[in-house]
C-alpha positions in Angstrom: 129.8 145.3 99.3 129.6 143.6 102.4 125.7 142.9 101.9 126.2 141.4 98.9 128.6 138.8 100.7 126.3 138.2 103.2 123.6 137.5 100.6 125.7 135.2 98.8 126.9 133.1 101.5 123.4 132.7 103.2 121.8 129.4 102.7 118.7 129.7 104.1 116.8 129.2 100.5 118.6 125.8 99.9 115.9 123.8 101.9 113.2 125.1 99.6 115.0 124.5 96.7 115.5 121.0 97.5 112.0 120.4 98.8 110.7 121.7 95.3 113.2 119.6 93.4 111.7 116.8 95.1 108.2 117.6 94.4 109.1 118.1 90.6 110.7 114.8 90.8 107.3 112.9 92.3 105.1 115.1 89.8 107.3 113.3 86.9 107.4 109.9 88.2 103.6 110.4 88.8 102.8 111.5 85.3 104.9 108.3 83.5 103.3 106.1 85.7 99.7 107.3 85.7 98.0 104.8 83.8 99.5 101.9 86.3 98.4 104.5 89.4 95.1 104.8 87.9 94.7 101.1 87.4 95.8 100.0 90.8 93.6 102.4 92.7 90.5 101.0 90.3 91.1 97.4 91.2 91.7 98.3 94.8 88.4 100.4 95.1 86.6 97.6 93.0 87.8 94.9 95.7 86.4 97.1 98.7 83.4 98.3 97.6 82.3 96.4 94.4 81.7 97.7 90.6 80.2 101.3 90.4 77.6 99.3 88.4 76.3 97.6 91.0 76.3 100.4 93.7 74.2 102.6 91.1 72.1 99.4 90.7 70.9 99.6 94.3 70.9 103.2 94.6 68.2 103.8 92.0 64.8 103.4 92.8 62.7 100.9 90.9 59.4 102.1 89.5 
């Protein structure tokens, strides 16, 4: 009976549950705003490196 009481009062797993809940909330938020995130990343990459078509045109050799 004492072992059951100790198990019930143990709180070591609480941190793990909290981390899993935070991760679940972040994943849900990312899924909700997926299109906005993809658009933002695409625009940022294009500003930094230019269009993907420009890169493809410069890397293919001309015959």
